[in-house]
C-alpha positions in Angstrom: 32.1 0.4 0.4 28.9 1.5 2.3 28.3 1.1 6.0 25.7 -1.2 7.2 23.5 1.7 8.2 23.3 2.9 4.6 22.3 -0.5 3.3 18.9 -1.0 1.7 18.5 -4.2 3.6 19.0 -2.4 6.9 16.5 0.3 6.2 13.9 -2.1 4.7 14.2 -4.3 7.8 13.9 -1.3 10.1 10.7 -0.3 8.3 9.3 -3.9 8.6 10.1 -4.1 12.3 8.5 -0.6 12.9 5.3 -1.5 11.1 5.2 -4.9 12.8 5.6 -3.4 16.2 3.0 -0.7 15.5 0.5 -3.4 14.3 1.3 -5.6 17.3 0.6 -2.7 19.7 -2.7 -2.0 17.9 -3.7 -5.7 17.9 -3.3 -5.9 21.7 -6.7 -4.1 22.1 -8.4 -7.1 20.5 -9.2 -10.5 21.9 -6.6 -13.1 21.0 -8.6 -16.3 21.2 -6.9 -19.6 20.4 -5.8 -21.3 17.2 -9.1 -23.3 17.2 -11.3 -20.2 18.0 -9.4 -17.2 16.7 -10.3 -13.8 18.1 -10.1 -10.5 16.3 -6.5 -10.0 17.4 -5.1 -13.4 16.5 -4.4 -12.9 12.8 -2.9 -9.4 13.2 -0.7 -10.5 16.1 0.6 -13.5 14.1 1.1 -11.4 11.0 2.9 -8.7 13.1 5.2 -11.4 14.5 6.1 -12.7 11.0 6.7 -9.2 9.8 9.0 -8.4 12.7 11.0 -11.7 12.1 11.4 -10.8 8.4 12.6 -7.3 9.4 15.1 -8.7 11.8 16.4 -11.2 9.2 16.8 -8.3 6.8 18.7 -6.2 9.4 21.0 -9.2 10.2 21.5 -9.7 6.5 22.7 -6.2 6.2 25.5 -6.9 8.6 26.6 -10.2 6.9 26.6 -9.1 3.3 27.7 -6.1 1.3 24.4 -4.5 0.3 23.5 -1.7 -2.1 23.4 1.8 -0.6 20.2 3.7 -0.3 20.1 6.2 -3.1 18.9 9.8 -3.2 15.2 10.1 -2.4 13.3 11.2 -5.5 10.6 13.7 -4.4 8.6 13.8 -7.6 7.5 10.1 -7.6 6.9 10.2 -3.8 4.7 13.2 -4.1 2.8 11.8 -7.1 2.1 8.4 -5.5 1.1 9.8 -2.1 -0.8 12.7 -3.7 -2.7 10.3 -6.0 -3.9 8.4 -2.9 -4.9 11.6 -1.1 -6.7 12.9 -4.2 -8.6 9.6 -4.5 -9.7 9.9 -0.8 -10.8 13.5 -1.3 -12.6 13.0 -4.6 -14.2 9.6 -4.6 -17.5 10.7 -3.0 -17.7 13.7 -5.4 -16.5 12.0 -8.6 -17.4 8.4 -7.8 -15.3 5.3 -8.3 -15.6 5.3 -12.1 -13.6 8.6 -12.2 -11.6 8.5 -9.0 -9.9 5.1 -9.6 -8.6 6.0 -13.1 -7.5 9.4 -11.9 -5.6 7.9 -9.0 -3.9 5.3 -11.3 -2.9 7.9 -13.9 -1.4 10.2 -11.3 0.5 7.4 -9.6 1.7 6.0 -13.0 2.9 9.4 -14.0 5.5 9.1 -11.3 7.5 6.9 -13.6 9.6 8.6 -16.3 8.7 5.6 -18.6 4.9 6.2 -18.3 3.1 6.8 -21.6 -0.6 6.6 -22.3 -1.3 3.8 -24.8 -4.2 1.8 -25.9 -3.2 -1.3 -23.9 -2.6 0.9 -20.8 -6.1 2.4 -21.2 -7.6 -1.1 -21.6 -5.8 -2.2 -18.4 -7.1 0.9 -16.6 -10.6 0.2 -17.7 -10.3 -3.5 -16.5 -8.9 -2.4 -13.2 -11.7 0.2 -12.7 -14.3 -2.4 -13.5 -12.7 -4.9 -11.2 -12.7 -2.3 -8.3 -16.4 -1.6 -8.8 -17.3 -5.3 -9.0 -15.2 -6.4 -6.0 -15.5 -3.5 -3.6 -18.9 -2.0 -4.3 -20.9 -4.9 -5.6 -19.1 -7.8 -3.9 -18.1 -6.4 -0.6 -20.7 -3.6 -0.3 -18.2 -0.8 0.4 -20.4 2.3 0.7 -18.7 4.4 -2.0 -20.7 5.7 -5.0 -20.0 4.3 -8.4 -21.0 7.7 -9.8 -20.4 10.6 -7.4 -22.5 13.5 -6.3 -21.2 15.5 -9.3 -23.3 13.2 -11.5 -26.4 13.4 -9.3 -25.9 10.0 -7.7 
C-alpha cells in the first residue's frame, strides 16, 4: 500500500492548485469588472478558482481512496517533449512554421517507444501543419513566418 503523499491524485491535485494560485496572483494585476462587463482579469480569475477547486478535490480524493503510486520519472520522454518545444521556439523564425511545426511534432512523438513514421502519421502531420498555418498566421495574424529567413522570407 502506498501513502497518500505518493498517490498520483495527490500530486496531480498539488500541481493544479499551484498553477491555479500562480494564475490567480498574475490575474490580480488586471481589472476584474463584473459578470455583465468582464474586465481582463475576470476570466483568468474564475478559471484559476475552478482549477484550484479541482486540485483540492483531487487532493481530498487521494486521502479517501487507494490511489496508484507515482512511478519512476522517465527522463528521455521529458527531455524530448520539453526540448521539442524549446527547439520550436528557437527555430521558428529561421525555419518558418512549415518546417518548425513538423520538426517539433516529430521530436515530441519520438518520446514514445511506440512511435513509428508511417504514411498515415505523415498525412496527419501535414494536416496539423496546414491547420497551424491557417489558424495562427492567416486567421489570427500571429507574426511568425510561414517560411523562415533560411528561405529568404
